[in-house]
C-alpha positions as CSV (number, residue, x, y, z in Angstrom):
1,X,-17.5,187.7,217.8
2,X,-13.9,185.6,216.5
3,X,-12.2,187.8,213.5
4,X,-8.9,185.5,211.8
5,X,-6.2,188.3,210.6
6,X,-7.2,187.3,207.0
7,X,-10.7,189.4,207.0
8,X,-9.8,192.0,209.7
9,X,-8.9,195.3,208.5
10,X,-5.5,195.3,209.4
11,X,-2.3,195.3,207.4
12,X,0.8,194.9,209.9
13,X,-0.1,191.2,211.9
14,X,2.0,192.7,215.1
15,X,-0.9,195.3,215.1
16,X,-3.8,192.8,215.1
17,X,-2.1,191.0,217.8
18,X,-1.6,194.1,219.8
19,X,-5.9,194.8,219.4
20,X,-6.4,190.8,219.9
21,X,-4.3,191.1,223.5
22,X,-6.0,194.4,224.6
23,X,-9.1,192.9,223.2
24,X,-8.3,190.2,225.9
25,X,-7.7,192.6,228.6
26,X,-10.4,194.4,228.2
27,X,-12.7,191.6,228.9
28,X,-10.8,190.0,231.3
29,X,-11.5,193.6,233.6
30,X,-15.0,193.2,232.7
31,X,-15.3,190.0,234.6
32,X,-14.3,190.9,237.3
33,X,-15.4,194.1,237.7
34,X,-18.7,192.3,237.1
35,X,-17.4,189.2,240.0
36,X,-16.7,192.3,242.4
37,X,-19.8,193.9,241.9
38,X,-21.8,190.1,243.3
39,X,-19.7,190.9,246.6
40,X,-22.0,192.1,249.8
41,X,-20.7,192.5,253.0
42,X,-19.2,190.2,255.1
43,X,-21.4,187.8,256.9
44,X,-19.5,187.4,260.3
45,X,-18.5,190.7,260.8
46,X,-20.4,193.6,257.5
47,X,-16.9,195.2,256.8
48,X,-17.0,196.4,252.9
49,X,-13.4,196.4,252.2
50,X,-11.1,193.3,251.3
51,X,-13.8,190.8,250.8
52,X,-13.5,186.7,248.5
53,X,-15.9,184.2,248.0
54,X,-15.8,181.4,250.0
55,X,-16.9,177.8,249.0
56,X,-19.9,176.6,251.7
57,X,-18.7,173.1,250.5
58,X,-15.3,172.3,248.7
59,X,-16.5,169.8,247.4
60,X,-19.2,171.3,245.5
61,X,-16.6,174.1,244.0
62,X,-15.4,174.1,240.1
63,X,-13.5,176.6,239.6
64,X,-12.0,179.8,241.2
65,X,-14.9,183.0,241.7
66,X,-11.7,185.0,240.8
67,X,-10.2,183.1,237.5
68,X,-13.6,182.7,236.1
69,X,-13.8,184.3,232.5
70,X,-16.9,184.0,232.4
71,X,-20.0,185.9,234.5
72,X,-23.1,182.4,233.4
73,X,-19.1,180.5,234.6
74,X,-19.1,182.9,238.0
75,X,-23.0,182.8,239.2
76,X,-23.1,179.2,239.5
77,X,-20.2,179.7,241.3
78,X,-20.7,182.9,243.9
79,X,-24.6,180.7,244.5
80,X,-22.0,178.3,245.9
81,X,-20.2,181.1,248.3
82,X,-20.4,182.9,251.0
83,X,-18.9,186.3,251.0
84,X,-16.5,186.8,253.7
85,X,-13.3,190.1,254.7
86,X,-10.2,188.3,254.2
87,X,-10.1,188.1,258.1
88,X,-13.0,186.2,258.6
89,X,-12.0,184.2,255.6
90,X,-8.1,183.6,257.3
91,X,-10.2,183.3,261.1
92,X,-12.7,180.1,259.8
93,X,-10.0,178.5,257.9
94,X,-7.9,178.5,260.8
95,X,-10.9,177.5,262.7
96,X,-10.1,180.5,264.6
97,X,-14.0,180.8,264.4
98,X,-16.7,179.0,263.9
99,X,-20.2,179.4,261.5
100,X,-23.3,179.7,263.5
101,X,-25.8,177.1,262.3
102,X,-28.3,179.3,261.4
103,X,-25.7,181.0,258.8
104,X,-25.3,177.6,257.2
105,X,-28.1,178.7,254.4
106,X,-27.2,182.4,253.7
107,X,-25.3,182.4,250.4
108,X,-24.3,184.9,247.5
109,X,-27.6,185.7,245.8
110,X,-27.6,186.9,242.0
111,X,-29.8,189.7,240.5
């Protein structure tokens, strides 16, 4: 719901801007918490801490999951990803570990 200053109950424009900034922060925190709730255990080692989303096919990547501002876009991107801990994610990019072919279809499912 977009509220313009003219139709708001605020008499001071600075307080109105402060309210809008706080509302934006609350919304971003809500979406980030939602994205964290979508994370599962690491696909390779089973770790449950420091998890990141790795796009299986970089060509399908539209946006970075962490910087998403809506739940709908987050759901769309997360379904294209594996959930990995930071250590395994780094190893994967450095080609120190190679995923097994059986894991290629194992992506995060959105409830």
